[in-house]
NUTI-409339 format. One record per atom (N, C-alpha, C, O): z, x, y. Coordinates in steps of 0.02 Angstrom, whole numbers, plus 50000, padded with zeros to 5 digits. Atoms other than C-alpha are relative to their C-alpha. Layout:
BEGIN
ZXY...
This chain:
BEGIN
500375006250039476235905946223499634994750028499524989849993500445006149948475205895046365499575002749971499544998949923500705001550009473495902046313500054995649916499604991549907499825001950067474035896246127500144991550017499874987449980499775006549980474675879846201499254996950019498934993649978500615002049973473095876246311499315000449923498924996049903500324999650062472135880246161499724994649936499174993649910499785002750035472955868646049499794992650018499564988249981500105004849982472885856346181499184998350028499094993650067500625001050005470995856746186499754999149934499294995149924500275001650084470695856846000500094991549993499684987149979499915007850002471785840346013499574992850051499654986850041500135001649936470865834046172499794992949969500254988849973500015007650035470085817046077500384996449972500274990449976499465002650000471715813846000500254997050040500384991050040499445003549969472685813646136499644997250044500024993750078500175004949947471635805646251499724992849972499354988850002500205007250028471425790846129500384998450000500294992350000499375003649986473295787446141499995000550058500414996650034499864999049920473405789746335499524994650014499654990350056500575005749977471865778746345499854994349930499354991849902499965008850036472485764046233499354996150009499204997250068500315003750045471145753246176500204991349973500114989249916499785005750044471855734646164499624994749976499134993150009500525006050009471115719646066500194997450047500684998950081500105006149955470715705346167500394998150003500754999050052499325002450009471995696246098500775001349998501184996950009499574994649967473335708246117500135000350081500675000950110499895000049908472945707746316500294994850012500744994250054499995008449988472965688746295500694998750013500894994850056499164999350038474865691746229500335002850058500855000150077499604996949937475365702646380499934994450042500414991650069499755004049925474735690846505500124992250000500024988850051499665006850006475365673846448500555001849996500894997550024499504997749958476905683746457500415000850048501025000150054499935001449927476775685446628500134994250034499734989750021499615005449954477725672946750499675001350064500035004450104500154999849943476415672446899500634997750073500784991850077499425003649945477855670047065499995003950059500235009550052499744996749949477905675947223500705000950031500944995350042499415002849945479495677647321500184998350048499925001950091500155006249940479895665747453500715001950041501285001550019499255000849974481065669747613500014995550029499514994450064499995005949964481705653847680500234999750056500834998450065499434998049928482055656547860500634993950012501064995450055499575004649980483175640347862500684999949957501134995849954499474999850040484265647647742500455008950011500315014750025499584992549978485675660147759499785007149953499965006549894500044995750021485045678347707500735002649938501345003049948499224999350050486165682847541500245008750025499965012950061499664990949992487025700547557499985003949936500305002249887500054992450055486715715247438500285005450000500405008250053499774992850011487375730547370499505004249952499335001749899500244995550045486405745147294500705006049979501025009950015499724994950054487425755247163499545006949960499065005849923500564995550029486605772747107500675005049999501135004050038499554994150004487745789147050499445006049982498865005649960500394994750026487275807147028500395005549985500995005049998499594995750001487815823646980499655007049990499055007349977500144991949992487635843246984500605005749976501185005849995499284995050023488625858746889499485004050026498895002950039500444995050010488255875746914500545005949946501095008349957499614996350062488695885846738500295006950003499845010849987500064993750006489575902646751500385000849955500624996249923499944996350072490135914746623500914996449986501334997650029499355001850008491865905946551500134993950044500724992450052499645008349979491795887046654499355000150033498955004850033500345003649968490705877046753500504995950060501054993150057499685005949940490985868346931499454992749998498904990749979500365008050003490505851846950500114994950045500714994150058499915006249945490135835347089499694993749966499094993649951500255009250020489895815947026500274996250057500784996450092499865004449946489725803847131499614995049982499174994449940500315009050012489345785047155499964998550075500325000450121500004999649920488815780147310499604991550003499064990249978500285007649998488585759047352499734998350090500074998650142500305002049922487295753647510500174992549999499984989349950499945004749988487845738347569499614995050070499714995750130500405001249943486545726547660500294991950035499974986850021499875005949964487335712347759499734993450010499144995150016500395006449994486665693347782499765000950068499234998150082500554997449944486255700947963499745004450010499475005350065500304996049991485645714947921500305005550014499885009950016499664995649993486875727147954500245003149918500425001049863499924994950094487035742347817500775004450030500995006450084499344996550006488675750247759499955004949948499695003049896500034995250062488755764447648500695003249991501025004450042499624998250028490095771147545500065003549945499495004049920500064997050043490595781047408500805004049966501345005149992499444997350045491695789047261499835008349999499285010050022500424993449986491585809147246500665002949950501245001549964499834995350028492215821447102499945003549992499395004049965500344992049985492235840547120500575001449951501094998249953499624997150037493025851646972499705005749960499135008149962500194993050048493015865746848500104998649942500624995949923499915003750073492725862146679499635007049956499215011149972500204995250058492545872846518499644996649963499235000249935500325002850056491815859946410499415003449967499135008549987500564996750044490525863546286499654992250009499184991649970500625004250016489675845846318500054997950069500114991950081500055001649912489655846446520499354993650009499534988650040500525004049994488065836146519500164992649989500164987650026499865008550015488525821646415500674997650030500654992050055499545002449950490305820446495499774998650057499934992750065500285002249932489585818246654499574993850021499664990250070500375006450031488415805446607500554996549993500574993150044499705003750027489815796646534500434998550070500514992650086499635001149930490905799646718499634995950059499844992450106500495002449937489465794846821499914992149997499794988850047499925007550042489515777246725500464998150017500364992850047499275002949986491485774446755499864999450064500064994250089499795000749931491175778246935499654994150039499894990750084500395006949994489905765146956500274994849984500224990350026499695006650015490795752046874500624998950056500714993550084499675002749942492215755047003499764999150045499964994350078500485004049950490955754247124499804993949986499984990550034499995007850005490535737447071500484997849996500434991749988499275004949980492355732347086499975001050066499674996550097500034997949919492485739447262499684994950043499974991650086500505002549936490975731547350499984991549958499764987349997500245006349999490875713847244500074994450037499684990050054499955006249957491755703447337499994999050083500244994550117500534999249950490875708747489499404996950018499204995750075500945000850005489025703547447500044995149966500604993249947500365004750034488135690447361499765002849912499875000349856500524996050050487095702047240500195009249994500025013450035499984993950016487615718147169499525003649937499515002149877500564997850041486165729547103500145006249973500195011050010499874992150026486505744046994499535003149971499225000649925500614995650028485295758446964500014999949917500584999049896500115001750062484795757246780500064994049939499954988049947499845005250024485225749746629500454995849950500704998649901499235002350009486515738046580500075002949912500595005649894499825000550077486355739846381499935007349971500145009149916499904992349991486045758746412500605001750014500805005149967499344999449960487665760646501500624997849941501095001649930499495003850043488715748846370500115006249948500655008549929499914997150071488055760646222500215006650001500505009749956499414992249983488655777746313500585000550002500865005649983499285001950016490305770346326500254998549938500695002049912500065004150076490265760346163500275008349962500825009949940500134994150052489755778546078500655004450007501025005849960499344997149987491185788246182500514998749985500845003049955499505002250040492475778046141500155001549913500655003349882500004999250085492075779045952500195006649993500715008249965499684994250022492125796145950500565003550014500855007649977499144997249956493705800446067500005002550002500515004549974500104993949955493175815346143500285000150044500194995750087499255001249936494675819446259499725007250040500155010550070499914996849939493595832646362500034998150068500184992350082499735002249932493755833246548499654992150016500074987850030500345003249978492445820246585500224992349965500154987249998499835004550045493185807946417500614998550063500604993150094499255001949994495015809546500500024995850090500374991450116500165002549904494535805446700499324993549962499444988049986500375005849990492945793046629500474994049954500334988149960499795006850040494175782546498499384997749981499284993450024500485004050009492575776246433500274993549941499844989249934499805005550023493545763346319500314995950053500104990150055499895002649947494465758546474499564996450043499674990650060500634999449960492885758846576499494991549983499294986650014500465005150050491915748346438500314991750000500024986349991499755008249999493195733446452500024998450078500054992650099500115003949931493095732746636499244998750019499034995450067500795001149988491245733146628500004992649980499934987550014499905007950037491425718746517500154993050044499824988050059499545005349962492765708846612499664997450052499634991450061500265002349943491795709346769499254998450010498984996650063500555006249980490105702746718500104994649975499694990449993499905005550016490905689046620500344996350053500264990250052499785002949931491785684746782499564997650041499454991850056500855001849959490155686746889499415000249961499035004949970500764999950030488695683146782499504999250047498985002050030500565000549963487585677746943500045004750043499625004650088499904995449932488065690747056499665006949975499405010050022499954994950000487705706546951499205001049954499054997849904500584999550038485905713246899500055009150017500255012450065500244994849995485335729646837499225002950005498905000849957500704998950012483575736646863499895007949996500185012250030500464993150011482575752346805499585001650025499174997150030500694998349980481245761846882499575002049957498975002649969500504995550057480735770546700500364995149950500864991449953499475002650061481045765046531499634999449950499354994049957500365002350059480085765246359500254995449948500054995449890499635006450042481095750946287498984996149964498394995949981500505004650035479895740946181500174991549973499864988549929499615003950029481085725746171499474993450006499374990349954500305007249985480005710346240499295002649967499464999749915500514999450040478225716046151499785004749946499205004449924499944996850064478415727246015499435006350001499295009749952500744996050028476855738246043500155009550012500695011950031499904993550004476635757246037500255002250085500795005050088499894995349942476805763546215500764994850011500974991749963499355002649981478545755346308499674994050034499064994750036500175004149998478315738246379499984999350062499744994050084500175000349918478395743046573499305004750003499055005850058500724996650009476725753346518499424993350020499044992850068500605005550015475665736746466500364993750038500144988750008499935006449947476525721946607499825005250068499745002450122500194996149933476105736746741499255000450000498934999650052500924999450015474205738846677499704995249987499094995049993500285006850030474015721646612499924993750038499474989650028499875005349946474535709646750499754999850050500044996650094500355002749945473355709846870500265002750069499985001350122499825000249949474375716546986500474995350055500664995450113499755010149948475125696747016500785002949992501075005749946499244999049992476865698447093500284994449937499884991649900499685002150066478085689746960500395003649936500525009649931499334997550089479205693346786499764997849953499524992149955500115002350071478835692546610500584994349991501024992650031499615004549995479635679446526500735003049974500695007249929499464998750031481545682146492500105002849930499705000949887500015001850097482095687146309500994999250004501335000050055499404997350042483785688346244500055005749972499585006649933500204994250029484085705246189500104998749930499725000849886499715004250080484955696446030499435002849957499475007249914500505000550044483015692945977499525007350037498915006450044500324994349988482395710246041499515002149962499695003849906500434995450075480895717345941500185007549961499895010749917499994994350010481825731645938500944999649948501494998449972499165000150018483465732545806500345001450009500824997650001499434996749957484505743945882500274998450042500855000150056499825002949924484525734846039500404990949974500924987949986499745007750040484715717245946500795001849976501204998450007499434998750021486265723445869500395002350043500985000450042499565001549955486845730046016500134994950052500614995650091500185006849958486565715246111500634995449967500974991950005499715001850040487605708945972500665001950013501104997750022499154997549992489195718145994500165001150061500725003450072499785001949926489175715946176500244995249991500844995150004499845008749988489285696646155500625000849960501114998449988499335001350043490705698746017500515004650051501115003550047499524994049959491555712246137500314995450068500874994550090499795003949930491475701846292500204993049969500544989950010499505006950033492095685046183500795002649989501294999950012499444997249992493425696346139500425002850038501025003750028499694997349919493825703446304500424996250058500944997550087500085005549944493705688846422500164992749938500514988449963500015007950014493705672646297499444997650015499364991750000500725004049960492065668646374499455004049951499645009349925500624999850009490225670346304499335001550033498924997050026500574998249966488815677946398499645005049956499885009649923500594994650029487195686546333499495002750047499164999750089500574998549979486135699446379499464999050011499194997949957500595001949994484625696146440499365004750051499515005350110500434996149954482755708346509499574993249989499484988149955500785003249979481295703746593499865007150045500225012150045500484994949964480095714846710499724996150057499474990450050499845003549955480015711446880499365003350038499185008850018500564996949977478455714646994500264996450070500114990550077499875002549936479225711547178499304998950044499344993850079500325002149945477695711347282499265001749952499305005649904500754999950014475675710347236500135008550003500485012150038500374992350036475055727547160500635005550016500545011250038499634991849974476725738047185500304998049931500244992549903499614998650063477825744347025500224995649979500294990850018499745005550047478495733846893500815002049961500815004649905499284996950018480295738146852500384994149938500164988549927499795004150064481455731246694500634998050043500985001950075499215004349978482935719546754500344998449944500064995449897499625003950054484375716146643500604995950041500994998650080499085002849977485875702046690500114998749926499865000049872499675004150070486975692346581499884992150010499814989850067500215007949969486635672946573500604995149942500764997649888499575002850040487885659946491499384996449952498824995049973500385003350042487095652346346499704993650019500124990450049500255006049974486045636946385499754999350071499514994750103500154999849921485795643046550499155001850031498875006850009500714999349973483975642246645499805006250031499765006550092500014993049982483625660946653499484999650048499635001950104500705000849949481825657246744500464998050073500325002050118499565002649943482945650346884500285007150011499945011550037499724992550004484045665546872499515006850045499625010450094500474994349967482635677246912499574997550036499055000350021500285002449970481815667847026500435001250079500215004150129499604996849976483385668547118500145007250036500235009250093499964992349985483535686347104499345002650067499425005250123500704998549968481645688547170500114996850095500034999950148499995001449959481915678247296500685003050071500575004950129499574997449973483545683347363500035008550021500495010150059500324992850002482865703347364499504999850044499315005250067500955001649974481265698647443500335003750083500075008650111500114996749909481975702647638500145008049996499915012650030499854992650014482625718047579499585006549950499865011549927500364995650019481035726947500499695003550024499445001650076500434994249964480175741947541499395002249944499515006649903500424998050040478555743047447500144997449919500105000049863499905003450065478935732047320500745002749959500885000349904499514999650057480645740647256500735001150078500615003550133499475005249978482475734247336500345008650044500485014150019499744995149950483085745347501500475002850007500485008250036499214999950036484995744947444500015006449934500365011549931499974994350047484505754447283499765007550027500075012750014500564995249966483085766247384500725004350024500755010350014499594995349937484665772447495500475003949959500565009949962499564999350044485875772547370499745004049980500085008849997500184994050043484885785047269499735006250049499765011850025499794993749951484615796847421500495002150000500565007649973499374999349985486225796747461500595002749939501165003949958499515001150059487125799247271499525009349972499725014249942500444990750017485785816747245500455003650013500685002450069499774993149999486815832647223499535003549997499265004149942500824995750013485325843347253500555008149996501155008950006499984993650015485335862647214500505002450071501065005050071499784998849943485655864547392500984999350026501455002950045499205004749981487325853847425500385005749931500795009849952499634996150030487975863547279500205009250010500705012850006500054992149957487625881147343500434999550060500575005250080499715000549943488625875347497500614999449991501065001150029499115000750026490205870547389500105008149971500615011449964499634991450043490205888347308499905004750059500245009850058499534996749921490185895547493500594998950012500955003550030499335001349986491675887147514500485001249973501075001649991499415000050049492365889447365500145008949997500665011649977500204992950009491905907747370499905003149947500215008549944500244998150037491195911247225499165000149984498895001249929500674998750006489405911247259499865006749960499285006549937500174994349996489505930547204500344999549893500185004749865499685000150053490395926747014499284999649951498774997049973500494998250077489215930046843499724993349983500134989349959500225006650046488265915246785499905001649931499975007249905499705001050062488305910446626499225002249964499265005949914500624995850024486215914746589499715003350050499205001450078500484994849964485905931046692499765001449959499975001049901500634995850025484345939746651500255006449986500545009550030499884994850008484595954746551499685008750001499245011349967499864991849967484645973146615499465000649954499484998449897500404995150054482935983346559500165006850003499895010849965
């Protein structure tokens, strides 16, 4: 099918390029730039540096005929105020015959990230979690409502860990942040492509952040409704009210833009919270990205080579795979 696909791409060249090279109206560009607050993070040498921890997770699996071997982990990398680095984590390895293994492992990885968050929270000033808060909340909420009882569901206990997430965020709203490297969300601008694309392309490479937006006011109805559910459940579980907020940040001039999510109390000065985050993380950025998250991402990856070593230890290298090629 490759020749036909290439012919189709060539026949649609003009249409596809026009979508890729989207030309915006001058007023739209002005709107994007007016939503961007220029701010260069500052490192005050007279103040103690805050300590920061980055949390990420990873998983991999191999499917055999009748079962699958999986590995999932969550890693945290903490940088002390004196620059000392400490890495630790959680690991789960097991056999599964689930028909929804990929989905269940994604839920289990979120549960392990929450457990890692709880363990490191008292040791650092800022906890930075890879990924989107609302996405993780939605996955746990959905898994709990579906009532699945597969391997990942029984270990992750989505209902329990969703409450743990809400409880932890409500008690420590100023310490926990979620940073996404890539997202197609349209919460802020509501344009054809994701917010990330426009803020990265039309803000002239300036360090800063987009004006914080309460996710209950998102231009996407689904996200707005999910944020309302989040607020209501926090109120039910903890008795306090916190609201999820989104902004987009560029930590260094001409660096990449990332999606930042946090929770705030009603009436709180959100701009000050965002600037505090940017100032605090500034000493730990490498090419505009927080080093603790970068290092956690490296350590959390479960490569195919890692999986091969585990297979060798277990003596299942020669077991028949689920998708073996048919003999001719």
